[in-house]
C-alpha positions as a Markdown table, in Angstrom:
| # | Residue | x | y | z |
|---|---|---|---|---|
| 1 | Met | 37.3 | -54.6 | -120.6 |
| 2 | Lys | 34.2 | -55.1 | -118.1 |
| 3 | Gln | 34.5 | -57.6 | -115.6 |
| 4 | Ile | 31.4 | -59.5 | -115.9 |
| 5 | Ile | 30.1 | -61.2 | -112.3 |
| 6 | Pro | 28.5 | -64.3 | -112.7 |
| 7 | Leu | 25.0 | -64.5 | -111.9 |
| 8 | Thr | 24.9 | -66.9 | -109.1 |
| 9 | Ile | 27.1 | -64.7 | -107.2 |
| 10 | Ile | 24.8 | -61.7 | -107.8 |
| 11 | Val | 21.8 | -64.1 | -106.4 |
| 12 | Ile | 23.4 | -65.1 | -103.1 |
| 13 | Ala | 24.4 | -61.6 | -102.4 |
| 14 | Met | 21.0 | -60.6 | -102.9 |
| 15 | Leu | 19.9 | -64.0 | -100.8 |
| 16 | Phe | 22.2 | -62.8 | -98.0 |
| 17 | Ser | 21.2 | -58.9 | -98.2 |
| 18 | Cys | 17.7 | -59.6 | -97.9 |
| 19 | Gln | 18.1 | -62.3 | -94.9 |
| 20 | Asn | 20.3 | -59.4 | -93.0 |
| 21 | Lys | 17.5 | -57.1 | -93.6 |
| 22 | Glu | 14.9 | -59.2 | -92.3 |
| 23 | Lys | 17.1 | -60.2 | -89.3 |
| 24 | Thr | 17.3 | -56.2 | -88.7 |
| 25 | Glu | 13.8 | -56.0 | -88.9 |
| 26 | Glu | 13.0 | -58.6 | -86.7 |
| 27 | Lys | 15.4 | -57.2 | -84.2 |
| 28 | Gln | 13.7 | -53.5 | -84.6 |
| 29 | Gly | 10.5 | -55.0 | -84.2 |
| 30 | Asn | 11.0 | -57.0 | -81.0 |
| 31 | Arg | 13.1 | -54.3 | -79.7 |
| 32 | Asp | 9.5 | -52.1 | -80.5 |
| 33 | Ser | 8.0 | -54.6 | -79.1 |
| 34 | Leu | 9.7 | -54.7 | -75.8 |
| 35 | Glu | 9.3 | -51.0 | -75.5 |
| 36 | Ser | 5.6 | -51.2 | -76.1 |
| 37 | Asp | 5.2 | -54.2 | -73.4 |
| 38 | Glu | 7.1 | -51.7 | -71.1 |
| 39 | Tyr | 5.5 | -48.8 | -71.7 |
| 40 | Ser | 2.1 | -49.4 | -72.2 |
| 41 | Phe | -0.8 | -46.7 | -71.4 |
| 42 | Asp | -4.4 | -47.3 | -71.0 |
| 43 | Asn | -5.5 | -44.2 | -72.9 |
| 44 | Pro | -3.5 | -41.6 | -75.1 |
| 45 | Ile | -3.6 | -38.5 | -72.7 |
| 46 | Asp | -1.3 | -40.5 | -70.3 |
| 47 | Ser | 1.3 | -41.5 | -73.0 |
| 48 | Ile | 1.4 | -37.6 | -73.9 |
| 49 | Ile | 1.4 | -36.6 | -70.3 |
| 50 | Tyr | 4.5 | -39.1 | -70.0 |
| 51 | Ser | 6.1 | -38.5 | -73.1 |
| 52 | Thr | 6.0 | -34.4 | -73.2 |
| 53 | Glu | 8.2 | -32.2 | -71.4 |
| 54 | Val | 6.3 | -30.1 | -68.3 |
| 55 | Asp | 6.3 | -27.0 | -70.4 |
| 56 | Thr | 4.6 | -28.8 | -73.7 |
| 57 | Arg | 2.1 | -31.0 | -72.1 |
| 58 | Tyr | -0.7 | -28.9 | -71.5 |
| 59 | Asp | -0.6 | -27.4 | -75.3 |
| 60 | Glu | -0.1 | -31.1 | -76.3 |
| 61 | Val | -2.9 | -32.4 | -74.4 |
| 62 | Tyr | -5.2 | -29.2 | -75.8 |
| 63 | His | -4.0 | -30.1 | -79.2 |
| 64 | Phe | -4.9 | -33.7 | -79.0 |
| 65 | Leu | -8.6 | -33.1 | -77.7 |
| 66 | Thr | -9.2 | -30.5 | -80.5 |
| 67 | Trp | -8.3 | -33.0 | -83.2 |
| 68 | His | -10.2 | -35.6 | -81.6 |
| 69 | Pro | -13.2 | -34.2 | -80.1 |
| 70 | Asp | -14.9 | -37.4 | -80.1 |
| 71 | Phe | -12.5 | -38.7 | -77.7 |
| 72 | Val | -14.8 | -37.6 | -75.0 |
| 73 | Asn | -17.4 | -40.2 | -75.7 |
| 74 | Asn | -15.3 | -43.1 | -76.6 |
| 75 | Ser | -12.9 | -43.5 | -73.3 |
| 76 | Lys | -14.2 | -44.2 | -69.9 |
| 77 | Asp | -15.9 | -42.2 | -67.5 |
| 78 | Val | -12.6 | -41.9 | -65.3 |
| 79 | Gly | -9.1 | -41.7 | -66.8 |
| 80 | Tyr | -5.8 | -42.8 | -64.5 |
| 81 | Arg | -2.3 | -41.8 | -64.8 |
| 82 | Thr | 0.6 | -44.2 | -64.5 |
| 83 | Tyr | 4.0 | -44.1 | -63.5 |
| 84 | Pro | 6.1 | -47.1 | -66.2 |
| 85 | Asp | 9.1 | -46.1 | -64.6 |
| 86 | Glu | 8.2 | -45.9 | -61.1 |
| 87 | Lys | 6.5 | -48.9 | -59.9 |
| 88 | Asp | 5.7 | -47.7 | -56.2 |
| 89 | Tyr | 3.5 | -44.9 | -57.6 |
| 90 | Ala | -0.1 | -45.8 | -57.6 |
| 91 | Pro | -2.5 | -44.8 | -60.5 |
| 92 | Glu | -4.0 | -40.9 | -60.0 |
| 93 | Met | -7.3 | -39.6 | -61.3 |
| 94 | Ile | -6.3 | -37.2 | -64.5 |
| 95 | Trp | -9.8 | -36.9 | -65.7 |
| 96 | Lys | -13.4 | -37.6 | -64.5 |
| 97 | Asp | -17.2 | -37.7 | -65.9 |
| 98 | Cys | -19.7 | -36.0 | -64.6 |
| 99 | Gly | -23.1 | -35.0 | -66.1 |
| 100 | Asp | -22.5 | -33.0 | -69.8 |
| 101 | Ile | -18.8 | -32.4 | -68.6 |
| 102 | Arg | -15.4 | -33.5 | -68.4 |
| 103 | Val | -12.5 | -32.3 | -66.6 |
| 104 | Tyr | -9.0 | -33.0 | -67.1 |
| 105 | Phe | -6.2 | -32.5 | -64.7 |
| 106 | Ile | -2.8 | -32.2 | -66.4 |
| 107 | Pro | 0.0 | -32.6 | -63.9 |
| 108 | Leu | 2.8 | -29.9 | -63.9 |
| 109 | Glu | 4.8 | -30.8 | -61.6 |
| 110 | Ser | 7.4 | -28.4 | -59.7 |
| 111 | Pro | 10.3 | -28.6 | -57.4 |
| 112 | Trp | 7.9 | -28.3 | -54.3 |
| 113 | Ala | 4.5 | -29.7 | -54.9 |
| 114 | Gly | 2.6 | -30.9 | -57.9 |
| 115 | Ile | 0.7 | -28.0 | -59.8 |
| 116 | Cys | -2.6 | -29.3 | -62.1 |
| 117 | Lys | -4.1 | -27.3 | -65.0 |
| 118 | Asn | -7.5 | -27.9 | -66.4 |
| 119 | Ile | -9.3 | -28.6 | -69.2 |
| 120 | Val | -13.0 | -28.9 | -69.5 |
| 121 | Gln | -14.5 | -30.5 | -72.1 |
| 122 | Phe | -18.6 | -30.6 | -73.0 |
| 123 | Lys | -19.9 | -33.8 | -73.9 |
| 124 | Lys | -22.3 | -33.4 | -76.2 |
| 125 | Asn | -20.2 | -31.9 | -78.7 |
| 126 | Gly | -16.6 | -32.2 | -77.4 |
| 127 | Lys | -16.0 | -28.5 | -77.5 |
| 128 | Leu | -13.5 | -27.3 | -74.8 |
| 129 | Asp | -13.6 | -24.3 | -72.3 |
| 130 | Ala | -10.0 | -23.7 | -70.8 |
| 131 | Leu | -10.5 | -20.4 | -69.3 |
| 132 | Ser | -13.4 | -20.5 | -67.6 |
| 133 | Leu | -11.9 | -22.3 | -64.4 |
| 134 | Glu | -8.8 | -20.3 | -62.9 |
| 135 | Glu | -5.6 | -22.7 | -62.8 |
| 136 | Ile | -6.0 | -25.1 | -59.7 |
| 137 | Asp | -3.0 | -26.4 | -57.6 |
| 138 | Gly | -3.5 | -29.9 | -56.8 |
| 139 | Lys | -5.2 | -33.3 | -58.0 |
| 140 | Ile | -9.0 | -34.0 | -58.5 |
| 141 | Glu | -10.8 | -35.5 | -55.4 |
| 142 | Asp | -14.1 | -35.3 | -56.7 |
| 143 | Leu | -16.5 | -34.0 | -59.2 |
| 144 | Cys | -20.2 | -34.0 | -59.0 |
| 145 | Glu | -23.6 | -32.8 | -59.1 |
| 146 | Val | -26.4 | -31.4 | -57.9 |
| 147 | Lys | -30.4 | -29.8 | -59.5 |
| 148 | Asp | -32.2 | -26.9 | -57.7 |
| 149 | Lys | -35.8 | -27.1 | -57.6 |
| 150 | Glu | -36.1 | -25.5 | -61.2 |
| 151 | Gly | -34.0 | -28.5 | -62.7 |
| 152 | Lys | -31.0 | -26.1 | -63.0 |
| 153 | Thr | -27.6 | -28.3 | -63.1 |
| 154 | Tyr | -24.6 | -27.0 | -60.9 |
| 155 | Tyr | -21.0 | -28.8 | -60.0 |
| 156 | Leu | -18.8 | -28.9 | -57.5 |
| 157 | Leu | -15.2 | -29.7 | -57.9 |
| 158 | Lys | -13.2 | -30.5 | -55.3 |
| 159 | Thr | -9.3 | -31.0 | -55.1 |
| 160 | Cys | -6.4 | -31.3 | -52.7 |
| 161 | Leu | -2.5 | -30.1 | -52.9 |
| 162 | Phe | -0.4 | -32.2 | -50.3 |
| 163 | Val | 2.9 | -31.2 | -49.8 |
| 164 | Glu | 6.2 | -32.6 | -47.9 |
| 165 | His | 8.3 | -29.4 | -47.4 |
| 166 | Gln | 9.7 | -28.6 | -44.1 |
| 167 | Gly | 6.4 | -30.2 | -43.0 |
| 168 | Ile | 2.9 | -30.9 | -44.4 |
| 169 | Val | 1.1 | -28.8 | -46.0 |
| 170 | Leu | -2.6 | -29.4 | -47.3 |
| 171 | Trp | -4.6 | -27.4 | -49.1 |
| 172 | Glu | -8.4 | -28.3 | -49.9 |
| 173 | Thr | -10.5 | -26.1 | -52.2 |
| 174 | Ile | -14.1 | -26.7 | -53.2 |
| 175 | His | -15.6 | -25.0 | -56.5 |
| 176 | Ala | -19.1 | -24.4 | -57.7 |
| 177 | Phe | -20.3 | -23.8 | -61.2 |
| 178 | Ser | -23.0 | -24.7 | -64.0 |
| 179 | Leu | -22.8 | -24.2 | -67.8 |
| 180 | Gly | -23.4 | -21.0 | -69.4 |
| 181 | Lys | -24.1 | -20.4 | -73.1 |
| 182 | Asp | -20.3 | -19.6 | -73.5 |
| 183 | Gly | -18.8 | -21.6 | -70.9 |
| 184 | Leu | -18.4 | -22.4 | -67.3 |
| 185 | Val | -20.0 | -19.8 | -65.2 |
| 186 | Gln | -18.9 | -19.6 | -61.7 |
| 187 | Glu | -21.6 | -20.0 | -58.9 |
| 188 | Lys | -21.8 | -18.3 | -55.3 |
| 189 | Leu | -23.7 | -21.7 | -54.0 |
| 190 | Phe | -22.2 | -21.5 | -50.5 |
| 191 | His | -24.4 | -18.9 | -48.3 |
| 192 | Thr | -23.3 | -17.9 | -44.7 |
| 193 | Asn | -25.1 | -14.7 | -42.9 |
| 194 | Asn | -22.0 | -13.0 | -43.6 |
| 195 | Gly | -22.0 | -13.7 | -47.5 |
| 196 | Gln | -22.0 | -16.1 | -50.7 |
| 197 | Tyr | -19.1 | -17.9 | -51.9 |
| 198 | Asn | -18.5 | -19.5 | -55.2 |
| 199 | Gln | -15.6 | -21.5 | -53.6 |
| 200 | Ile | -14.1 | -22.3 | -49.9 |
| 201 | Lys | -10.5 | -23.5 | -49.5 |
| 202 | Leu | -9.1 | -24.4 | -46.3 |
| 203 | Gln | -5.2 | -25.1 | -45.0 |
| 204 | Cys | -4.2 | -27.4 | -42.6 |
| 205 | Gly | -0.8 | -27.9 | -41.1 |
| 206 | Gly | 1.4 | -24.8 | -41.9 |
| 207 | Gln | 5.4 | -25.9 | -41.2 |
| 208 | Arg | 4.4 | -28.6 | -38.8 |
| 209 | Trp | 3.7 | -32.2 | -38.4 |
| 210 | Cys | 0.1 | -32.8 | -37.7 |
| 211 | Pro | -0.9 | -35.6 | -35.7 |
| 212 | Leu | -3.4 | -37.0 | -38.4 |
| 213 | Asp | -3.2 | -39.6 | -41.3 |
| 214 | Met | -2.5 | -36.8 | -44.2 |
| 215 | Tyr | -3.0 | -39.5 | -47.1 |
| 216 | Asn | -6.7 | -39.8 | -45.8 |
| 217 | Met | -7.3 | -37.0 | -44.3 |
| 218 | Glu | -10.6 | -35.0 | -45.9 |
| 219 | Leu | -11.1 | -31.1 | -44.6 |
| 220 | Ile | -13.9 | -30.8 | -46.8 |
| 221 | Gly | -16.2 | -33.7 | -46.4 |
| 222 | Met | -19.2 | -34.2 | -49.1 |
| 223 | Ser | -21.9 | -36.5 | -49.0 |
| 224 | Gly | -25.3 | -37.6 | -49.9 |
| 225 | Phe | -24.4 | -36.4 | -54.1 |
| 226 | Asp | -25.3 | -40.2 | -55.3 |
| 227 | Glu | -27.5 | -42.0 | -52.9 |
| 228 | Lys | -31.2 | -41.5 | -53.5 |
| 229 | Gly | -33.2 | -39.8 | -51.4 |
| 230 | Glu | -30.2 | -38.0 | -49.0 |
| 231 | Ile | -29.8 | -34.5 | -48.9 |
| 232 | Pro | -26.4 | -33.2 | -50.0 |
| 233 | Val | -24.0 | -31.9 | -47.5 |
| 234 | Val | -20.4 | -30.1 | -47.6 |
| 235 | Val | -19.0 | -30.0 | -44.5 |
| 236 | Val | -16.1 | -28.0 | -43.7 |
| 237 | Ala | -13.2 | -29.3 | -41.0 |
| 238 | Val | -12.7 | -26.6 | -38.3 |
| 239 | Val | -9.2 | -25.5 | -37.1 |
| 240 | Asn | -7.3 | -24.5 | -34.2 |
| 241 | Glu | -4.5 | -22.0 | -33.8 |
| 242 | Lys | -1.9 | -25.0 | -34.6 |
| 243 | Asp | -4.1 | -25.6 | -38.1 |
| 244 | Trp | -4.9 | -29.0 | -36.7 |
| 245 | Pro | -8.8 | -30.1 | -37.1 |
| 246 | Thr | -10.7 | -30.0 | -33.9 |
| 247 | Gly | -13.3 | -32.8 | -34.5 |
| 248 | Tyr | -15.8 | -30.1 | -35.7 |
| 249 | Gly | -16.8 | -29.0 | -38.7 |
| 250 | Leu | -19.1 | -26.0 | -40.4 |
| 251 | Lys | -22.1 | -27.5 | -41.9 |
| 252 | Tyr | -23.6 | -26.6 | -45.4 |
| 253 | Gln | -26.8 | -28.4 | -46.4 |
| 254 | Trp | -28.8 | -28.2 | -49.9 |
| 255 | Asn | -32.1 | -26.2 | -49.5 |
| 256 | Gly | -33.0 | -27.0 | -53.0 |
| 257 | Thr | -31.4 | -23.3 | -54.1 |
| 258 | Tyr | -28.1 | -23.6 | -52.4 |
| 259 | Phe | -25.8 | -24.9 | -49.4 |
| 260 | Glu | -27.4 | -23.3 | -46.7 |
| 261 | Tyr | -24.8 | -22.9 | -43.4 |
| 262 | Val | -26.5 | -24.7 | -40.7 |
| 263 | Gly | -24.0 | -24.4 | -38.0 |
| 264 | Lys | -21.3 | -26.5 | -36.6 |
| 265 | Cys | -21.6 | -30.5 | -36.4 |
| 266 | Asp | -19.0 | -33.4 | -35.3 |
| 267 | Tyr | -16.6 | -34.0 | -38.1 |
| 268 | Asp | -13.6 | -36.5 | -38.1 |
| 269 | Ala | -11.4 | -35.1 | -40.9 |
| 270 | Asn | -9.8 | -39.0 | -40.9 |
| 271 | Gly | -13.3 | -40.5 | -41.1 |
| 272 | Tyr | -16.5 | -39.6 | -42.7 |
| 273 | Leu | -19.4 | -37.4 | -41.6 |
């Protein structure tokens, strides 16, 4: 004989179930809201970097940019990485726009230093060029452009690697390139009597402590790229046998076609040109 359950009991049970479900969803919503507030990011690249493992991070960013080619024109000119779990860390640049390109720097941490791998994106069509520049050690310091007498645009990319391991080691590198039909082209813009170079790399510090403000030091100084009427200049610090800056620099000045070495000059690596 079937047992008949009163309709009142069924209705009460349904109401109770709905209330419990609503409370559960409310708690979950509150939890998600708290997590969203605590781990909020200004841009999706920062979110990807934070949420992915080091060995897949570069590929994830590359895939995102492939699927969203319009991101380059719908985001800020400069993007930063934040550290939600580490409040003491200052935001660091992870992309910068200049002229017709944007360069992304995807951090790939190692036990001894911060390594970055780059992706270049063209602003006109959103296409990517990840092969023309070699893997770059260090973080982006600056990205600027200069035009020659015929109006051709060249780009200068400056990177920096700071390591604190049995002393202080600092590398700064400046790369010169242009845009070709098939992607980036390395350009030998730095001319001396002995040769022509597409990049300059300088190391300072070795395995010893330098009597300098390493966090504010510039081994390679750049000026005149933003100011109208100024001649673009690049100065490379001269270091002594102890790998310390001497207060002098090697000056390269733009002559309308390339950066011509014009001689030594006073240069304070903790100051400016």
